[in-house]
Structures are given as structure tokens and as C-alpha cells.
N, C-alpha and C positions, 0 to 999 in steps of 0.2 A: 234196781238203782244202781248208777255207775259209784265208782270210787270218789269222785270229786263231789258228788252231791250228797254222799255219806259224810265226807268232811264237812262240808258246809252246814250240814244238818247237826252235825255233831257241836260245831261252834255255837250254833244257835241254842241247842239244848244245855250246854254248859252255861251260856250266858244266863239262861232262865233258871239254873239248878241253884238258886239262892231265894230263900224264903222271902225276903223283902223285895228283891227284883221282880219274883213272881207276883207279889202282893201290888207293886207299882204297876205292872203290866194289866193287871186286872182292873186297877183304878183307872187306867188311861183307855181301856177298853170303852170306845164310844164317845169318850171325852177327851178336851184339851185342857190341861191344867197346868199351873205353874208351880215352881219348885216349891214355893211357899204352902200353897194348896195340898200337895201331896204330903209335905212334912207334917203338915196339921192332921190329915187324914191317917197317917201311919205311925206317928207319934215319933217320928224319927228327927235327927237334926237336919237342919237344911244343908250343912255342908254334906252329910251322908247321902241324902237324897241326891243331891247335884252329882256325888260320885258314882251312884248307882244309874242315874240318867246319862252319864257320860259314857259309861260302859255300854249300857243299851244302843245308845245313839251310835256308838263306834261299830256296833254289830248290826245297824241299820234298821234295828227294830222299833226305835222312835225317832220322829221327826219333830225339829224345833222351828216354831214361826215367831217371830218377834212381832209384838204389838204395843208400840208406844215404849215403856219403858219395862214391859214384862216380856217373857218368853213363854209361850205356851207349847207345852209337849203332847203329842199323841202317837199313838201306835200306827206304824208303817205296816200296810196290810201284806205285803209280799212275803216276809219271814214267816210270818204266822199262817199263810196260805201253804207255804212248804211243810212246815210242821202238821197241819192238818191233811195234806195230802199223804204224808209218811202214816199218819195214824190211821187213816182210812185203809191203807194198805194193810196194815195189821188187823184191821178188824173183818176185812173179808175172808170168809171161811172158803177155802178151796175143797170141794168134794173130793174124798179120798175114794176111787173107785174100788171096788172089792178084788178086782182082777190086779190091781196094781200092788205089788209087794212092798213091804216096808224094808228100808236098807238102813245100815249103821255106818256112819262116817269112821272109818278105821283109826283116825287119830283123835278125835274128840268124843267118840262113841255117840254121838247126835242120832236120833232117829229121823229119818226123812224118806221120802219116795223118789223114785228115779225122777218123776217130772217136777218135783221141786228142787232137786239138785242142779246147780248151775255148773258144776266142774265135776269131771269125770276122768279116770285114767285108766287105761288096759295095764295090767301088769300080772305076769304070769298066768295069762289066759284068763285072769279075773277082772271084771269091770269095778272098780272102786269108784264110790260117789261121797262127794264132799259137800259140807255145808257153805264153805266160803274158801276164798283164794289162799287165806292163810293155812287152812287145814292141808290144802293141796300142795302147797309150797313144802311144808313140814313132812308130808309123806314122800316127796322127791327127796328132800335133804335125807332123810332117814333110810331111803332105799336107793340112794346114789343114782338116781335115775337121770 
């Protein structure tokens, strides 16, 4: 997963990282509801629900559709599909072949395998494996490479 996709996913997860926004998202799953309906279901004030919906809407997680005097909110599929794709990556178990050794990131000490490491550096005749770009950069800085 590239850096931009990771930043975008982080924004989505931060937006959902509030118990009431997550509750609202669950209520909107498969339904279109008004602010007053969500307020009644959650026990929150309408103004509070509106603030949560504005934030969810600004992250394109909900869409609003006006029908007469009422505005109905529903979930937008695309952001939740991104989250689902990411979580499916986490749940895939990559088999560790017995012939593949376990290596340790020299910066953060994370255990990984050469095939799961995306960043490597050859230094003093030794191949170093890193869990991420941040550890690789820190290694460069500390060894003045």
C-alpha cells in the first residue's frame, strides 16, 4: 500500500475513531436517516448529531439527499470499501516457509522475513531489512549513509 493510500486510510479511521460517529455509521448502514431520527436513536442532541454528520460528510463517508424539508443521510460505499480492503490485507496469513529465516529490523527490532520486508540496505557487507521507510531513514541518519 503506498504512502498516499495509507494517509487517506488514516484520515478515514481517525474520523471513525469516536464512539458516537461509529455508532452513527452503524445506524446508517443500509438506511437513510434524518438528523432527528439519528438523534432519537442515539440519545444525542440534534446539534451534536449534525456536527458528527458534517465531519463524516467532509470525509465523504456519508452522503446527504434532500427530500422535501428533510435531509436524509446514508453511508457512501467507497470509503468503507477502502477500510474493508485494508482489513482483508491484515487478515491474510502469508505462510512462512521453513527455509525462510526470520530477520530483525535493526531500528525498531521488529521480527520479519526477507520476503515481507519492503526496504533493505546493504551496509558493511550485511543486508539489513526494515519494516518501513521510517526505520530505513532512521538507519541512514544514524549511520550517516
